[in-house]
C-alpha positions in Angstrom: -0.2 0.0 0.1 1.3 3.7 -0.3 2.5 5.6 2.2 4.0 4.1 5.6 0.8 1.5 5.6 2.3 -1.9 7.0 1.2 -5.3 7.1 0.0 -6.2 10.7 -1.2 -10.1 10.0 -1.2 -12.2 6.9 -4.4 -13.5 5.7 -5.5 -16.9 4.3 -4.5 -18.8 0.5 -6.3 -17.6 -1.7 -5.5 -16.1 -5.8 -1.6 -16.4 -6.3 -1.8 -13.1 -8.3 -3.1 -10.9 -5.3 -1.9 -13.0 -2.0 0.5 -10.3 -1.0 -2.3 -7.8 -0.3 -4.0 -10.5 1.9 -3.7 -9.3 5.8 -4.4 -6.3 8.1 -3.4 -3.2 6.2 -3.1 -0.2 9.5 -3.1 3.6 8.7 0.0 5.4 10.6 -2.3 8.3 11.4 -4.4 6.3 13.7 -6.3 3.0 14.5 -8.0 2.8 10.8 -7.5 -1.1 9.5 -8.2 -2.6 6.3 -8.4 -6.1 6.3 -8.3 -8.0 2.9 -9.6 -11.3 3.7 -10.0 -13.0 0.0 -8.9 -12.6 -3.8 -10.0 -14.0 -6.7 -8.3 -14.3 -9.7 -10.9 -11.3 -11.5 -9.6 -8.8 -8.8 -12.9 -8.8 -6.8 -11.7 -9.0 -2.9 -13.3 -9.8 0.3 -12.4 -7.1 2.7 -13.2 -5.2 6.0 -13.0 -1.6 7.2 -12.2 -0.7 10.7 -12.4 2.6 12.1 -12.0 0.9 14.6 -15.4 -0.2 14.7 -16.5 -2.1 11.8 -17.4 -0.2 8.5 -19.5 -1.6 5.8 -17.2 -2.0 2.3 -19.4 -1.6 -0.6 -17.0 -2.3 -2.8 -13.3 -3.5 -2.9 -11.2 -4.5 -5.9 -7.6 -5.0 -7.0 -6.2 -4.7 -10.7 -2.4 -5.1 -12.0 -0.2 -2.7 -13.9 3.1 -3.5 -14.9 4.8 -3.9 -11.3 2.1 -2.9 -9.4 -1.0 -3.7 -7.7 -4.0 -0.9 -7.3 -6.4 -1.4 -4.9 -9.9 0.6 -4.4 -12.1 0.2 -1.5 -15.5 2.2 -1.1 -16.9 1.9 2.7 -20.2 2.8 2.8 -21.6 4.3 6.3 -23.4 7.6 7.5 -20.4 9.3 7.6 -18.1 7.7 4.9 -20.3 8.7 2.0 -18.8 9.2 -1.1 -15.7 8.5 0.2 -13.2 6.1 -1.5 -9.6 4.4 -1.1 -7.4 3.8 -4.1 -3.9 2.4 -2.7 -0.9 1.2 -4.7 1.4 -1.8 -3.4 4.3 -1.7 -5.6 6.5 -5.0 -5.9 
């Protein structure tokens, strides 16, 4: 992921192309955590977002461009209307 976010735990087995995305990623500016639980070859992801309580994730997907994986997450909750996150993981 971009910035200083670091994985804090490994995830379970899944699609090999996106395996390195799985796990719990914590933002450096607080207790916000993106948990990527599973991935599919199509880029679909099973993800959860915590702030610190669970926030519904309406959409989560990954794409590959050259040596970079791009993650798009759309949380949906009363205080998250229209908010999205686009993260990059360079290999």
